[in-house]
TIMAR-531470 format. One record per residue: residue in one letter; x, y, z of N, C-alpha, C in turn. Coordinates in steps of 0.02 Angstrom, whole numbers, plus 50000, padded with zeros to 5 digits. Layout:
residues N
AXYZXYZXYZ
...
***
This chain:
residues 303
M507145037250578506575035450520506095035950575
H505535039650549504905040250591504285037150546
C503895033450580503365030650550502765032950570
R502245033750538501565035550543501005030950513
S500605026450560500115022250523499515022750559
P498965019250539498295019050583498385014650647
Q499025010450635499135006150702499975009250705
R500245007050758501065009050763501555003650726
R501775004450675502125001250628502975002050659
R503144994250656503904994350678504304998950627
C504825002650671505285006750638506075003850642
V506395005950599507195004150609507495010150637
I507685009250707507935014950746508735014750748
L509085018650734509765019850745509935017550812
A510395014850843510645012450905510775019550948
F511035023350906511345029450940510815036050940
A510305033550921509765040550910509645043650975
L509645039451029509425044151085509965048651126
V510535046051098511165049351119511345055951069
L511095055051003511375060350973510725062450920
G510225062150957509465064950928509525071150884
F509795074750923509855081950883510205082350823
S510835080050835511245078550780510895076550707
I510605069850734510275065550683509675070250644
I509395075250680508865078650643509225083450602
A509595087450640510035092150587510225088450522
L510595083050510510875080950477510315078650426
G509765076650444509185074650417509055079450349
E509205085650357508995091650319509385092350263
A509965087150257510525087850210510795080650206
S510355076650208510545068450224510955066650149
D511165060750150511475057250098510865054550051
P510855054549994510345050349948510145043649969
V509525042449955509305036849991509335030949927
R509545025249953509635018849900509075015149916
L508585015049876508005011449879507985006549821
G507964998949841507804993549795507164992249787
L506764991549732506114990149714506014985449665
F505454980249675505224976249624504574974649636
T504054972249590503484972049597503284965649544
D502634961849571502304956549539502764951049537
L503094947449588503404941949582502954935649564
H502294936449598501834930149580502194923549600
A502434923649663502634916149692502174910749675
N502384904649664501814900049654502044893649643
E501694887849666502084882049661501854877549590
G501584880949550501374879349474501534885849439
N501624883649364501654889649321501004890549275
S500894896549236500174897549202500434898249134
P500414892649103500584893349033500024897948987
G499624896849012498954902748984499054908648983
E499454912349032499644919149048500374919849014
G500724913749013501394915849002501854916749060
K501654915349118502014916249186502324909849212
V503024911449213503444905949238503504906549325
M503194904649366503194906149436503574902249479
T503634895649467503994891149513504774893049513
N504964897549488505744899949483505874905249526
F505354907449569505324913249614505934912949654
P506204907249689506664908049735507304910849697
E507474907349635508144910149596507924916949589
R507414920349565507474927749564507454932249612
L507084930749662507094933949730507814933749756
A508154928549761508714927449786509234931949762
A509154932049690509694936649662509454944349660
F508914945949676508744952649694509054954849751
V508924949649805509264951449882509904952649872
E510284947249828511034947749837511264954149794
D510904957649750511064963249711511094968549759
M510464968549809510334973949854510804974849897
N510994968449929511644969149983512114972249948
A512374968649883513024971749857512994979549845
W512384981349830512284989349816512214993249875
D512194990149943512064992050014511464996750004
A510904994449990510284998749990509994999250059
D509745005350065509415006350142508895003550135
L508375002250101507754998850116507504995250052
V507084991050053506824987649995505984988150011
I505594990649947504934992049932504794985249887
Q504234981549899503914978849852503314979549832
L503034980949771502394983649760501804980149747
G501844974449778501204969249777501204963349723
D500814959749740500824953349706501344947949723
L501444948549786502094944649813501964936949784
I501334934449797501184927249789500654928449738
N500524923049696500054923149639499314921449667
G499304917749707498544916149727498344908849702
Q497934904749726497574899549681497414900449616
Y497114906149605496784906249525497564906549476
A497574903549427497984903749378497824899649308
Q498094901349257497854896749202498274892449193
M498174886049236498534880149235498144874549235
E498404868649222497954864249220497624861649278
A498084861049341497764859149398497924866649460
Y497464868149491497584873249537498034869749601
V498444874549626498894873949688498384873049746
P498354869149781497964868749854497974874749881
I497354877849903497464883949935497704883550003
E497884877850027498094877650102498854878650088
R499204878150020499914879650014500114886550016
F499604891850010499844897549993500204902850070
P500024900250124500284902850190501114901350180
F501124894150162501804891950164502254895250107
I501984896150047502314899949985502454906450022
L501984910050047502244917250070502764916150124
E502704911150170503334911050212503964909450185
D503924905750127504584904250095504824912250061
V504524915350042504574921850016504914926350061
V504524927150110504694931750165505384928950193
A505574923850188506274920750224506654922250174
I506684921950118507104924450059507264931650061
L506744936250064506814943650085507134944450150
G507154940350189507404942250258508114941450260
G508384939350187509174939850186509384945750167
F509054951250159509244957350133509424960450199
S509944964750205510254967450264509924973550301
G509304975650266509044982050284508204981150293
P507764984450313507074984950310506714984350237
T506084978650245505864977650174505074979650201
Y504694985050155504104986550161503744983350115
H503094981650113502574979450074501994983050058
V501904982149998501274984849969500734978749940
I500354977949960499754972749950499484973749884
G499414968249840499214967849779498484964349785
N498184964149727497544959949720497694953049716
H498314949649685498374943549682498474941049763
D498824945749803499024942849863498324941649917
V497704944449885497194941749928496604937649892
Y496944933249840496604928549799496544922049842
S497024921149879496984915149931497014916749996
L497224921550022497414923450095496924930750105
S496934930150172496644936550205496984941150223
K496914947950222497444952750239497814951550306
Q497484947550349497604945850427498274940850421
E498094936650379498654930950364499274934950337
L499174938950283499634941450252500024946250300
L499744950850347500174953150404500514950550441
E500164943150466500614939150517501184936350484
R501194935750422501794932050391502304938050377
T502084944750354502584949450335502884954250404
G502454951550455502704956250517502424962450508
D502014965650471501764972650469501194973750516
A501084977950521500504980550573499824982950545
S499964985650471499474988950448499624986250369
T499054988150325499134987450252499214994350217
Y499104999150263499325005850233499715010850287
Y500315014750279500665016950330501085021950294
S501475025850333501935030550298502525030450352
F503145033050316503665032650355504155038150322
D504615040750364505155046350335505915042250332
I506255045750279506865040350274507255048050223
G507945049950243508325052650209508005060050165
G507595062450215507265069450187506695067950127
F506515061450149505835059150098505305056350145
H504645057850128504145054050159503845049450108
I503715041950120503565038050096502835036150116
V502425035950071501755032250088501575026650048
V501275021650092500985015850059500245013950054
L499845013750008499215013549997498895006049996
D498505004350026498124997649998497464999649959
A497454997649902496794997749864496494991949868
Q496504985849917496204979949889495524979749934
Y495124984149926494394985549947493894984549881
T493224982249913492754982949865492504990449852
K492044991949812491844999449800491575001349864
D491244997349911490914997949980491294999050032
G492084998050014492584998450069492514991750109
V492324986350079492454980450118493184976450092
D493684973750149494174970750129494154965650074
L494514965450032494504959549990494884953150025
D494594946650020494724942450058494684935650032
H495204930850022495064925349982494754925649920
A494764931249887494324933449819494374929049754
F494824924149756495084919749708495154923849641
W494884928049619495044931649568494764938949562
V495084944249560494864951049567495374955749520
I495184961449486495664966349468495494973449487
Y494834974149502494754981149519495014982649599
G495184988349596495204989049682494924996449700
T494914999249763494585005549788495045007649853
V495225013749848495415016849900494825018549942
P494785015950000494015018750044494085024250065
E493625027550097493565034350121493965036250185
A493965029950240494415030550294495045031050273
Q495265028050235496025028950200496215034650166
I495545037550130495735043950092495885048650156
T495395049150195495375054250261496135053950305
W496345046950311497155047050342497535049850294
L497505048050226498035050050187498055058650179
R497485061550188497345068850186497905071450255
E497755067350307498015070050367498715069450369
D498875063050341499515061650331499995066250300
L499825068350242500135072250189500165079550224
A499725081850266499695087450286500085088450343
A500315082550364500795082450438501525082650413
T501705082450346502405083050322502525089250284
D503195091250272503505096250236503925092350184
L504025086350180504535082650145504275080250078
P504645079850027504425077349969504225069349976
T503685068649940503355062049953503255057749893
V503375051149920503195046549856502845042349883
V502185040649833501695036749853501755030049818
C501705023949849501685018049830501135013549835
I500785011149773500215007849767500335002949714
H499814997149724499934992549683499544993849607
Q498804993149608498594995849534498775003649537
P498905003749459499055011249450498475016549455
L498595022049484498185027649483497885031049412
D498465031149375498395035049318498145032049252
L497865023949274497665020649216496975022049208
E496585023649159495945024749157495565019049136
S495975014549104495605007749096496225004149077
G496194996449100496644991349093496504986549048
T496924981149016496884976548972496284972448992
L496004971249056495604966449073494944969249099
T495114975949100494514980149142494044984649095
G494054983149023493604988248980493804996248984
D493224999448985493335006649004493365009549068
N493425005749119493405006249189494195008249222
P494285013449260494985013049301495025006949350
I495515005049340495804999349384495705001249462
V495945006149484495675009349545495135013849535
T494595011249563493865013949537493815021749557
N494225022949612494085030449633494725033649618
N495135031549554495835036649555495825042749545
V495305046049513495415053849504495285056549575
Q494925054449629494895055649696495605055849736
V495935050249716496605048749748496965053949712
Q497045054449647497525059949628497415066149641
S496795067849653496765076049675496805076749756
V496955071049794497185071749868497835073249853
L498315069649811498915070049811499255075649786
A498765077049721498975085849696498925090949743
A498155090449789498215095749837498685096549880
S498985090449907499485092049951500105095949948
G500245096549878500765100849862501485097049884
R501455090149914501985086349944502175081049891
V501665077849851501805072349813502285072849766
V502875071149751503245071949693503255065049638
A503135059349664503005052549623502555047449649
V502385043749609501955038849626502165031749590
F502315026849638502655020649610502195015249614
Q501945011649543501495006649540501735000549503
G501244994949519501414988749484500814986649445
H500664979449448500024979049423499954976849352
E500154980549308500104980649243500704976549195
H501204974449237501764971049215502174973349150
E502114979549151502514983249093502654990749117
N503234993549082503564999349104502945005349076
R502915010349105502495015549091502615021249139
Y502615027649106502835034049135502265039049113
N502085043449163501385047749155501645052249202
V501475060149192501455065349223500805067349233
I500515070449298499825071749307500025077149358
D499635083049346499765089049391500545089749432
G500975087549393501625089849400502015083249448
I501585077949446501755070749488501925066949436
H502505062749453502725057249409502435051649429
Y502125048149379501785041849393502235036149350
V502585031849394502985026949364502685020549369
T502485017049324502245008949322502955004949312
F503055000349362503684995249354503494989349311
Q503944986649283504034979949238504024974549311
A503524968849285503474965049319503954959549335
M504354956649416504754952749404504644945749368
V504074943549374503734937149347503954936449273
D503834941449239503904941449173504564943549144
H504974938849113505544939349086505734934649029
T506384937448994506454932448933507084926748961
E507244922948920507614917548935508394918848910
P508904918248947508964915449018508664921149068
T508564917749124508114922349180508494928649186
V508144934149175508424941549189507824946349215
P507694944249275507084948349324507214955449311
A506644958449311506534965549319506594967349386
W506994973049409506874975449480507384982749466
S507334986949518507694994049514508074994649569
R508654998349555509025002249604508745009849593
I508415011949641508285018349640508625024349688
T508775030749670509145034349712508735039649732
L508415040949778508085047649793508575051849835
D508605058149792509045063449815508595069949838
A508485070949898508155076549922508505083349909
E509175083249907509525090349898509555092149832
M509665088249791509635089149709509045087649683
R508415086049725507725085949697507715080649640
T508075075549637508005071249597507825063549608
I507505059649557507365052249563507635049249511
T508275045049519508505041149473508325033949485
I508095031049424508035023249417508415019349381
D508795015149410509365011549368508945003849369
G508685002649307508304996149297508654990349284
H508454984549304508714979049282508384974149255
G508654969749204508284966249160507844971149106
D507274969849107506814973249061506454979149096
Q506664980349149506544987449188506844993349158
A506424997849134506625004749110507005009449143
S507505011549132507915016749170507575023149176
L507535028249222507285035849209507585040049253
A507665046749242508005051749288507495056849294
L507195056649355506655062349366506855068849413
E506415073549391506605080249429506115082049460
F506045085849521505485087849543505615094849570
***
């Protein structure tokens, strides 16, 4: 597994890689399908938000069930698409004190630590309501909020859209919907995609294919979404984009790229059946199979 990031990101390295390096590279061309566990929008909090219909305080139950399922399935890795915590802003009678959110995040990370493989994080807008990006990185153990890595014949790219239009990091924002992928990250993205010949899956929190959202009027949630779409299409490498934020299943195709928006884990019916996905990435068959749990839709994609 090879990682590229603006800083060096920790990688999971097989213990015998140094001894069998040549064989591993050769096998990588016809590797077994990748088992990817994915969820989005957990919105962990110590208070619920009746005005939004969010039940957030039972996040340990939902997350533990996900981890148990991923271990039973023998997933190779887990990706969460952002809004891991809710942040202080919520439509409730009283705000949870801002000082609690580092501890809430630590609780979430501890539960995810029960998964037997690596977990990769996408940063969401709610994640920076009550924390800085540095505080997030310190607790997740990541080196950067955007990065890439290779696994099982696929290249995976994680983007960070939590910036102002001027390219300034969102930090203790309290409430924000819009995001922007800044020019420095766009430059890195072009170079990263040019350096791979593998089919590529891009992960981002706010949807790139959404021209307007429920809270954003006539504006795209990612303010420069068309620019980012153009970079992805021009690379000739990107086969799918995985997205969260909207709390609903949605599927779109733009320039031959599959844009999949996933159902939020925080939104569920009773009894609790949270949404998550078992995703099989098959480079040899050129397929992506999404097996949905709870309200998550299932999809079979070809590229």
